[in-house]
Backbone bond lengths (Angstrom), bond angles and torsions (degrees), N, CA, C in turn:
res aa  C-N    CA-C-N  psi(-1)  N-CA   C-N-CA  omega(-1)  CA-C   N-CA-C  phi
1 E - - - 1.445 - - 1.526 111.53 -
2 L 1.324 117.87 -32.85 1.463 120.77 -178.92 1.524 111.78 -114.55
3 G 1.305 117.05 35.42 1.459 120.72 -178.70 1.520 112.54 -85.52
4 M 1.320 115.30 -178.11 1.461 121.50 -176.42 1.524 112.97 -67.09
5 I 1.317 118.01 -27.70 1.465 118.91 178.50 1.526 109.35 -60.70
6 R 1.313 115.99 -44.52 1.467 119.79 178.72 1.522 110.78 -64.34
7 C 1.312 117.74 -42.07 1.463 121.84 178.41 1.526 110.70 -58.43
8 I 1.318 116.54 -49.46 1.469 121.72 -179.71 1.527 110.10 -62.30
9 D 1.331 116.95 -41.87 1.467 120.78 178.88 1.529 111.51 -61.50
10 E 1.334 116.89 -42.10 1.465 120.58 179.69 1.529 111.08 -66.16
11 I 1.320 116.64 -40.17 1.465 120.51 177.23 1.521 109.74 -63.81
12 S 1.316 116.43 -47.22 1.460 121.75 -179.21 1.526 111.26 -58.44
13 E 1.321 116.23 -43.86 1.464 121.00 -179.77 1.526 111.22 -64.57
14 Q 1.322 117.28 -40.73 1.467 120.57 179.83 1.531 110.97 -66.17
15 V 1.323 117.58 -41.51 1.468 121.34 177.71 1.527 109.78 -64.21
16 R 1.314 116.91 -41.44 1.465 121.18 178.80 1.534 110.69 -63.73
17 R 1.327 115.78 -42.51 1.461 120.98 -179.03 1.534 111.48 -65.01
18 L 1.332 116.81 -43.77 1.466 120.70 -174.87 1.525 114.37 -82.78
19 F 1.341 116.31 -35.06 1.464 119.68 -172.08 1.524 114.04 -119.38
20 G 1.326 117.03 -7.42 1.459 119.98 -178.26 1.517 113.17 69.73
21 L 1.329 116.80 21.63 1.465 121.81 -178.94 1.517 110.73 -106.49
22 S 1.315 115.20 143.91 1.454 121.30 174.62 1.525 107.46 -106.93
23 M 1.320 116.45 111.05 1.463 121.03 -177.71 1.521 110.49 -100.85
24 T 1.319 115.93 147.83 1.459 120.71 176.02 1.521 109.62 -81.52
25 T 1.315 115.27 160.89 1.458 120.69 175.16 1.521 110.17 -57.89
26 A 1.327 117.15 -41.47 1.469 121.20 -179.40 1.525 111.46 -61.16
27 Q 1.326 118.06 -39.60 1.463 120.84 178.96 1.526 111.16 -65.48
28 I 1.320 116.15 -42.33 1.463 120.42 179.96 1.522 110.13 -66.74
29 E 1.330 117.17 -44.55 1.463 120.64 178.72 1.522 111.05 -61.94
30 S 1.310 117.15 -38.80 1.461 121.49 178.01 1.527 110.35 -61.26
31 A 1.322 116.61 -43.95 1.465 120.47 178.39 1.524 110.87 -63.99
32 L 1.334 117.23 -40.13 1.461 120.63 179.25 1.526 111.94 -65.93
33 R 1.328 116.51 -30.40 1.467 120.60 177.11 1.526 111.71 -77.79
34 G 1.332 116.31 -13.03 1.459 120.16 -179.95 1.509 114.04 93.91
35 S 1.323 117.70 8.80 1.469 120.50 -178.04 1.524 110.42 -118.63
36 S 1.321 115.58 59.29 1.462 120.31 -173.68 1.519 114.05 -93.35
37 G 1.317 117.77 12.79 1.460 121.99 172.58 1.506 114.59 50.68
38 G 1.332 116.28 -122.65 1.450 121.79 -175.28 1.512 114.49 -90.14
39 M 1.309 118.18 22.76 1.459 121.38 -178.45 1.532 110.46 -66.98
40 D 1.313 116.17 139.78 1.459 122.62 176.18 1.532 109.26 -54.64
41 E 1.316 115.98 132.83 1.466 121.37 -177.27 1.531 112.18 -60.10
42 R 1.327 117.68 -33.13 1.473 120.53 179.32 1.524 110.89 -66.42
43 I 1.321 116.34 -38.67 1.470 120.41 178.38 1.525 109.72 -68.22
44 R 1.322 115.91 -44.32 1.466 120.31 178.14 1.533 110.35 -58.74
45 A 1.337 116.98 -40.58 1.466 121.13 179.48 1.528 111.11 -63.64
46 V 1.324 117.06 -40.48 1.468 120.86 178.50 1.529 110.03 -65.53
47 I 1.319 116.88 -42.34 1.467 120.95 179.11 1.524 110.16 -58.52
48 H 1.330 116.74 -47.05 1.465 119.84 -178.29 1.529 112.10 -71.84
49 A 1.327 117.18 -34.53 1.467 119.58 176.77 1.528 110.35 -63.94
50 Q 1.328 116.66 -43.58 1.468 120.80 179.02 1.528 111.13 -66.03
51 A 1.325 117.07 -39.16 1.467 120.39 178.72 1.528 110.28 -64.69
52 G 1.331 116.83 -40.20 1.462 120.67 176.89 1.518 111.67 -63.11
53 K 1.318 115.81 -42.58 1.467 121.15 177.40 1.525 110.13 -62.44
54 Y 1.321 116.48 -42.36 1.456 121.03 179.67 1.537 110.53 -63.21
55 A 1.335 116.93 -43.23 1.469 120.90 179.09 1.527 110.40 -61.25
56 R 1.323 117.62 -42.74 1.468 120.66 178.19 1.529 111.10 -64.55
57 N 1.339 116.81 -40.10 1.470 120.17 177.41 1.525 111.41 -64.39
58 L 1.315 116.32 -38.06 1.460 121.34 178.07 1.528 110.38 -62.93
59 L 1.327 116.70 -46.52 1.463 120.80 178.48 1.528 110.99 -64.95
60 S 1.311 116.86 -36.32 1.458 120.99 177.31 1.526 110.78 -63.45
61 A 1.323 117.06 -41.05 1.468 121.27 178.61 1.527 110.86 -63.69
62 V 1.326 116.83 -38.74 1.469 120.48 177.75 1.525 109.46 -63.92
63 T 1.327 116.63 -44.77 1.462 121.23 179.29 1.527 110.99 -62.66
64 E 1.329 116.69 -42.82 1.466 120.89 179.80 1.523 112.49 -64.28
65 S 1.329 116.75 -21.76 1.467 119.44 178.09 1.528 111.57 -79.96
66 G 1.335 116.48 -1.84 1.455 120.17 175.11 1.514 115.32 105.10
67 L 1.313 118.19 2.69 1.462 120.88 179.31 1.524 110.17 -95.98
68 D 1.327 116.82 134.47 1.463 121.18 177.05 1.520 107.97 -89.33
69 I 1.316 116.60 102.08 1.466 121.20 -174.69 1.521 112.79 -73.93
70 R 1.342 117.29 -6.34 1.466 119.62 174.92 1.524 110.89 -88.91
71 A 1.332 117.03 -20.62 1.460 121.58 -174.47 1.521 113.51 -82.67
72 M 1.320 116.41 -22.55 1.463 119.86 -177.95 1.521 108.71 -147.24
73 P 1.320 116.94 158.18 1.476 118.25 178.16 1.527 111.05 -61.86
74 T 1.303 115.29 143.00 1.458 121.87 175.65 1.518 107.01 -102.25
75 I 1.328 116.55 121.98 1.464 120.95 -173.89 1.522 110.16 -96.87
76 F 1.329 115.03 127.55 1.456 122.77 174.79 1.511 106.52 -119.55
77 L 1.335 116.63 133.90 1.457 117.28 -177.23 1.509 112.51 -140.85
78 G 1.322 114.05 158.15 1.458 121.66 175.21 1.517 113.62 90.12
79 G 1.323 114.42 -165.44 1.457 121.43 -175.77 1.516 113.80 -63.04
80 G 1.331 117.07 -37.25 1.461 120.17 177.70 1.514 111.80 -63.75
81 A 1.327 116.63 -38.99 1.463 120.56 177.55 1.522 110.56 -63.66
82 A 1.329 116.21 -37.91 1.464 120.19 178.64 1.525 110.49 -63.67
83 L 1.329 117.06 -40.22 1.463 120.75 -178.78 1.527 112.69 -72.68
84 L 1.316 117.29 -34.39 1.464 120.69 -176.89 1.525 113.22 -98.87
85 K 1.312 116.85 7.10 1.464 122.47 -174.04 1.528 112.96 -47.11
86 R 1.316 117.61 -52.88 1.470 119.41 -175.75 1.524 111.69 -67.34
87 H 1.314 117.93 -27.47 1.462 120.38 -179.41 1.520 111.52 -82.69
88 L 1.312 117.49 -30.27 1.464 120.96 177.02 1.519 110.65 -76.32
89 S 1.315 117.37 -31.12 1.462 121.57 179.35 1.523 111.07 -73.66
90 A 1.319 116.84 -26.46 1.461 121.68 -176.12 1.521 111.17 -103.17
91 T 1.321 116.71 49.39 1.463 120.16 -176.08 1.521 112.17 -94.48
92 D 1.317 117.53 19.53 1.464 123.01 175.17 1.527 112.82 53.47
93 G 1.316 116.86 42.56 1.451 121.11 177.24 1.517 114.79 75.62
94 L 1.326 117.63 8.88 1.463 119.78 178.95 1.518 111.70 -65.77
95 C 1.322 116.33 -28.84 1.456 119.80 179.65 1.520 109.20 -154.99
96 R 1.321 114.44 170.44 1.466 121.20 173.09 1.520 106.15 -109.50
97 P 1.322 116.61 90.66 1.468 118.69 -175.24 1.523 112.75 -74.25
98 L 1.310 115.47 137.46 1.456 123.02 169.47 1.521 104.50 -113.35
99 I 1.329 115.88 109.92 1.458 120.84 -172.63 1.517 109.97 -106.15
100 L 1.323 115.79 114.45 1.460 123.27 176.92 1.522 105.88 -105.69
101 D 1.330 115.78 95.51 1.462 119.68 -167.47 1.522 115.40 -97.90
102 D 1.309 117.42 21.46 1.462 120.97 172.97 1.531 107.02 -68.32
103 V 1.334 116.61 116.80 1.466 119.99 -174.09 1.526 113.48 -64.96
104 S 1.316 118.19 -16.43 1.466 119.85 179.41 1.531 111.87 -105.27
105 L 1.330 116.93 15.76 1.460 120.75 -177.08 1.527 112.84 -64.59
106 N 1.323 117.71 -39.46 1.471 119.96 177.57 1.524 110.25 -60.21
107 A 1.320 116.67 -46.51 1.472 120.85 -179.68 1.524 110.68 -62.61
108 K 1.325 117.06 -41.33 1.471 120.64 178.73 1.528 110.70 -63.00
109 G 1.321 116.73 -39.84 1.462 120.74 178.51 1.518 112.21 -64.48
110 Y 1.329 116.11 -44.59 1.466 119.85 177.93 1.523 111.15 -64.84
111 E 1.318 116.76 -38.61 1.463 120.56 178.33 1.530 110.39 -61.65
112 R 1.319 116.14 -42.50 1.463 120.42 179.03 1.532 110.75 -66.16
113 L 1.319 116.44 -41.71 1.459 121.15 179.15 1.526 111.52 -61.91
114 V 1.324 116.75 -45.13 1.466 121.09 178.59 1.527 110.07 -62.63
115 G 1.331 116.50 -40.52 1.460 120.32 178.01 1.519 111.73 -61.00
116 Q 1.336 116.53 -42.67 1.459 120.55 178.75 1.528 111.26 -66.79
117 M 1.320 116.16 -40.57 1.466 119.67 -179.89 1.523 111.06 -66.17
118 S 1.319 116.71 -37.47 1.467 119.26 -178.76 1.525 111.50 -70.95
119 R 1.328 116.98 -22.05 1.467 120.84 176.79 1.524 111.73 -92.39
120 G 1.327 116.75 -3.65 1.460 120.28 178.45 1.512 113.95 86.05
121 V 1.327 118.62 6.38 1.459 121.48 178.87 1.521 108.64 -68.41
122 G 1.318 116.35 131.24 1.456 120.25 179.19 1.518 113.62 86.46
123 H 1.315 117.79 -2.03 1.464 121.01 178.81 1.527 110.59 -118.20
124 G 1.318 116.23 26.47 1.447 120.38 177.88 1.512 113.79 71.81
125 G 1.347 117.31 15.15 1.459 119.92 -175.76 1.432 115.46 -109.80
């Protein structure tokens, strides 16, 4: 529900609403990585403002679930963490982010989990 697809969709909708432009996911991701080339500065500013808002909403959702994000590091991983890195780092002390931005980290984790399950680790075997 709070993944990067939703973040990109919200950014895209805001750019469309304000500028009448339809941006691709690749263009938005490029801007979030900081390599937006000849993109209009106003559009880039909207993209980053929306990403910052999304990061704050994400942290708010974690807090609302009962976790105190100031008491322990909050771990963000994978491709989404790489895209939101600068916005998660600039959360004004709301949390202590630990950002693992290897874009294939989710796949590596699932691969390890499947390996453990196939060997019976964690299933009493």
